[in-house]
Residue frames as a rotation matrix with the C-alpha (Angstrom) as fourth column:
MET 1
-0.569 -0.264 -0.779 118.95
0.794 0.070 -0.604 6.73
0.214 -0.962 0.170 33.71
LYS 2
-0.980 0.196 -0.026 117.38
-0.186 -0.958 -0.216 10.18
-0.068 -0.207 0.976 33.45
LYS 3
-0.354 0.899 -0.258 114.09
-0.480 0.062 0.875 8.71
0.803 0.433 0.409 32.21
SER 4
-0.104 0.301 -0.948 113.87
0.601 0.778 0.181 6.35
0.792 -0.551 -0.262 35.18
LYS 5
-0.834 -0.221 -0.505 114.41
0.543 -0.489 -0.683 9.24
-0.096 -0.844 0.528 37.61
ILE 6
-0.800 0.600 0.021 111.58
-0.560 -0.758 0.334 11.19
0.216 0.255 0.943 36.00
ILE 7
-0.085 0.784 -0.615 109.26
-0.152 0.599 0.786 8.18
0.985 0.160 0.068 36.16
LEU 8
-0.363 -0.116 -0.925 110.21
0.806 0.459 -0.374 7.54
0.468 -0.881 -0.073 39.79
SER 9
-0.989 -0.009 -0.147 109.52
0.080 -0.873 -0.482 11.18
-0.124 -0.488 0.864 40.67
LEU 10
-0.492 0.865 -0.102 106.09
-0.667 -0.299 0.682 11.02
0.559 0.403 0.724 39.05
VAL 11
-0.039 0.452 -0.891 105.26
0.292 0.858 0.423 7.78
0.956 -0.244 -0.165 40.85
ILE 12
-0.692 -0.275 -0.667 106.27
0.708 -0.082 -0.701 9.30
0.138 -0.958 0.252 44.19
ILE 13
-0.927 0.375 0.014 104.11
-0.375 -0.922 -0.093 12.37
-0.022 -0.091 0.996 43.59
ILE 14
-0.232 0.888 -0.398 101.12
-0.526 0.229 0.819 10.28
0.818 0.399 0.414 42.53
PHE 15
-0.051 0.199 -0.979 101.39
0.515 0.845 0.144 7.78
0.855 -0.497 -0.146 45.39
SER 16
-0.879 -0.320 -0.353 102.01
0.460 -0.375 -0.805 10.38
0.125 -0.870 0.477 48.06
SER 17
-0.707 0.688 0.163 98.62
-0.671 -0.725 0.154 11.89
0.224 -0.001 0.975 47.32
CYS 18
-0.117 0.683 -0.721 96.91
-0.242 0.684 0.688 8.54
0.963 0.255 0.085 47.98
ALA 19
-0.893 -0.257 -0.369 97.41
0.263 0.365 -0.893 8.36
0.364 -0.895 -0.258 51.74
SER 20
0.058 0.996 -0.072 94.08
0.608 0.022 0.794 8.11
0.792 -0.090 -0.604 53.50
ASN 21
-0.827 -0.286 0.484 93.08
-0.119 -0.753 -0.648 10.70
0.550 -0.593 0.588 56.05
GLY 22
-0.620 0.552 0.557 90.90
-0.782 -0.383 -0.491 10.27
-0.057 -0.741 0.669 59.09
TYR 23
-0.718 0.461 0.522 87.96
0.125 0.823 -0.555 8.08
-0.685 -0.333 -0.648 59.94
THR 24
-0.650 0.559 -0.514 85.48
-0.731 -0.274 0.626 7.26
0.209 0.782 0.587 57.18
ALA 25
0.204 0.826 0.525 82.29
-0.837 0.425 -0.344 5.20
-0.508 -0.369 0.778 57.18
HIS 26
0.725 0.018 -0.689 83.71
-0.536 0.644 -0.547 2.89
0.433 0.765 0.476 54.51
GLN 27
0.639 -0.527 0.560 85.64
-0.269 0.530 0.805 -0.12
-0.721 -0.665 0.197 55.86
HIS 28
0.275 -0.657 -0.701 88.92
-0.951 -0.080 -0.298 -0.77
0.140 0.749 -0.647 54.10
GLY 29
0.922 0.151 0.357 89.72
-0.206 0.971 0.123 -4.39
-0.328 -0.187 0.926 53.26
PHE 30
0.440 -0.784 0.438 92.59
0.549 0.621 0.560 -6.46
-0.711 -0.006 0.703 51.88
PHE 31
0.241 -0.356 0.903 93.15
0.941 -0.142 -0.307 -4.61
0.238 0.924 0.301 48.60
TYR 32
0.820 0.024 0.572 93.09
-0.070 -0.987 0.142 -1.21
0.568 -0.157 -0.808 50.30
GLY 33
0.821 -0.555 0.133 95.66
-0.069 0.135 0.988 -2.64
-0.567 -0.820 0.073 52.71
VAL 34
0.246 -0.737 0.630 97.94
0.903 0.410 0.126 -3.56
-0.351 0.538 0.766 49.79
ILE 35
0.401 -0.044 0.915 97.59
0.588 -0.754 -0.294 -0.08
0.703 0.656 -0.276 48.29
HIS 36
0.918 -0.038 0.394 98.18
-0.297 -0.725 0.622 1.61
0.262 -0.688 -0.677 51.66
GLY 37
0.651 -0.738 0.177 101.22
0.333 0.488 0.807 -0.61
-0.682 -0.467 0.563 52.20
LEU 38
0.197 -0.567 0.800 102.65
0.975 0.026 -0.222 0.47
0.105 0.823 0.558 48.85
VAL 39
0.331 -0.025 0.943 102.20
0.248 -0.962 -0.112 4.17
0.910 0.271 -0.313 49.63
PHE 40
0.843 0.048 -0.536 103.33
0.535 0.030 0.844 3.84
0.057 -0.998 0.000 53.27
PRO 41
-0.152 -0.963 -0.223 106.88
0.963 -0.195 0.186 5.17
-0.222 -0.186 0.957 52.72
PHE 42
-0.575 -0.007 0.818 105.54
0.450 -0.838 0.309 8.26
0.683 0.545 0.485 51.00
ALA 43
0.544 0.819 0.185 102.87
0.194 -0.337 0.921 8.76
0.817 -0.465 -0.342 53.67
LEU 44
0.537 -0.431 -0.725 105.56
0.836 0.159 0.525 8.44
-0.111 -0.888 0.446 56.34
ILE 45
-0.586 -0.768 0.260 107.64
0.803 -0.594 0.052 11.17
0.114 0.240 0.964 54.71
SER 46
-0.292 0.546 0.785 104.62
0.120 -0.794 0.596 13.47
0.949 0.268 0.167 54.48
LYS 47
0.693 0.554 -0.462 103.72
0.478 0.127 0.869 12.65
0.540 -0.823 -0.176 58.11
LEU 48
-0.119 -0.833 -0.541 107.09
0.992 -0.120 -0.035 14.05
-0.035 -0.541 0.840 59.20
PHE 49
-0.900 -0.291 0.325 106.11
0.356 -0.921 0.161 17.48
0.253 0.260 0.932 57.89
THR 50
-0.540 0.787 0.299 102.37
-0.744 -0.613 0.268 17.65
0.394 -0.078 0.916 58.58
ASN 51
-0.818 0.319 0.479 99.61
-0.155 0.680 -0.717 15.84
-0.554 -0.661 -0.507 60.48
GLU 52
-0.124 0.835 -0.535 97.16
-0.911 -0.310 -0.272 15.96
-0.393 0.454 0.800 57.58
TYR 53
0.080 0.082 -0.993 97.94
-0.740 0.672 -0.004 12.47
0.667 0.736 0.115 56.28
GLY 54
0.625 0.190 0.757 97.34
-0.688 0.593 0.419 9.13
-0.369 -0.783 0.501 57.93
LEU 55
-0.502 -0.862 -0.069 99.70
-0.825 0.453 0.338 6.18
-0.260 0.226 -0.939 57.81
TYR 56
-0.957 0.289 -0.024 96.90
0.271 0.920 0.283 3.60
0.104 0.264 -0.959 57.61
ALA 57
-0.303 0.929 0.214 93.11
-0.238 -0.291 0.927 3.47
0.923 0.230 0.309 57.39
GLU 58
-0.782 0.020 0.623 91.57
-0.623 -0.065 -0.779 3.78
0.025 -0.998 0.063 60.84
ASN 59
0.203 0.907 0.369 88.34
-0.743 0.388 -0.545 2.05
-0.638 -0.164 0.753 59.84
ASN 60
-0.443 -0.430 -0.787 89.64
-0.838 0.510 0.193 -1.27
0.318 0.745 -0.586 58.51
THR 61
0.522 0.725 -0.449 88.42
-0.582 0.688 0.434 -4.88
0.623 0.034 0.781 58.50
GLY 62
0.745 -0.260 0.615 91.15
-0.520 0.352 0.778 -6.11
-0.419 -0.899 0.127 60.81
PHE 63
0.203 -0.733 0.649 93.38
0.068 0.672 0.738 -9.07
-0.977 -0.105 0.186 59.99
PHE 64
0.350 -0.044 0.936 92.92
0.880 0.359 -0.312 -9.02
-0.322 0.932 0.164 56.22
TYR 65
0.974 -0.064 0.218 93.59
0.015 -0.939 -0.344 -5.28
0.227 0.338 -0.913 55.98
TRP 66
0.554 -0.810 0.192 96.81
-0.650 -0.277 0.708 -5.67
-0.520 -0.517 -0.680 57.95
LEU 67
0.220 -0.440 0.871 97.80
0.431 0.845 0.318 -8.73
-0.875 0.306 0.375 55.91
GLY 68
0.658 0.086 0.748 97.41
0.743 -0.233 -0.627 -6.68
0.121 0.969 -0.217 52.74
PHE 69
0.941 -0.324 0.094 99.27
-0.336 -0.922 0.190 -3.78
0.025 -0.210 -0.977 54.36
ILE 70
0.307 -0.861 0.405 102.27
-0.325 0.305 0.895 -6.00
-0.895 -0.406 -0.186 55.18
ILE 71
0.255 -0.167 0.952 102.21
0.784 0.612 -0.103 -7.57
-0.565 0.773 0.287 51.69
GLY 72
0.894 0.128 0.430 102.21
0.375 -0.738 -0.561 -4.07
0.245 0.662 -0.708 50.20
ILE 73
0.735 -0.675 0.064 105.19
-0.590 -0.589 0.552 -2.99
-0.336 -0.444 -0.831 52.30
PHE 74
0.053 -0.741 0.669 107.17
-0.021 0.669 0.743 -6.13
-0.998 -0.054 0.019 51.44
GLY 75
0.620 0.246 0.745 106.18
0.702 0.251 -0.666 -5.77
-0.351 0.936 -0.017 47.78
LEU 76
0.941 -0.317 -0.118 108.24
-0.338 -0.900 -0.277 -2.60
-0.018 0.300 -0.954 47.59
GLY 77
0.168 -0.944 0.285 111.44
-0.743 0.068 0.666 -4.36
-0.648 -0.323 -0.690 48.65
GLY 78
0.089 -0.096 0.991 110.90
0.272 0.960 0.068 -7.48
-0.958 0.264 0.112 46.56
GLY 79
0.887 0.301 0.349 110.39
0.411 -0.173 -0.895 -5.60
-0.209 0.938 -0.277 43.32
GLY 80
0.739 -0.661 -0.130 113.62
-0.671 -0.740 -0.053 -3.67
-0.061 0.126 -0.990 43.75
ARG 81
-0.023 -0.767 0.641 115.69
-0.504 0.563 0.655 -6.78
-0.863 -0.308 -0.400 44.42
ALA 82
0.367 0.220 0.904 114.35
0.532 0.747 -0.398 -8.57
-0.763 0.627 0.158 41.36
ALA 83
0.993 0.029 0.112 115.21
0.108 -0.582 -0.806 -5.62
0.041 0.812 -0.582 39.13
SER 84
0.525 -0.851 0.027 118.75
-0.793 -0.477 0.378 -5.36
-0.308 -0.220 -0.925 40.50
ARG 85
0.192 -0.436 0.879 119.62
0.016 0.897 0.441 -8.93
-0.981 -0.071 0.179 39.44
ARG 86
0.844 0.236 0.482 119.36
0.447 0.186 -0.875 -8.11
-0.296 0.954 0.052 35.75
């Protein structure tokens, strides 16, 4: 139990540093959407305390970015349910 808490803490710290910030020239596509969806809860927590972090990439490709974003968000819930059945 203690080992899983340490791993979870490290994952939260690592993912919370991945939130994109501001407008960039690079367009973010499907896979960036998945990654940003996975780190969304951590970016939301950091957004409550400061305005330095964005919740999503402003310069994205549109539908496929948002599709990946939604898949990333739902991927967080699905992985937890599968692990709780064991």
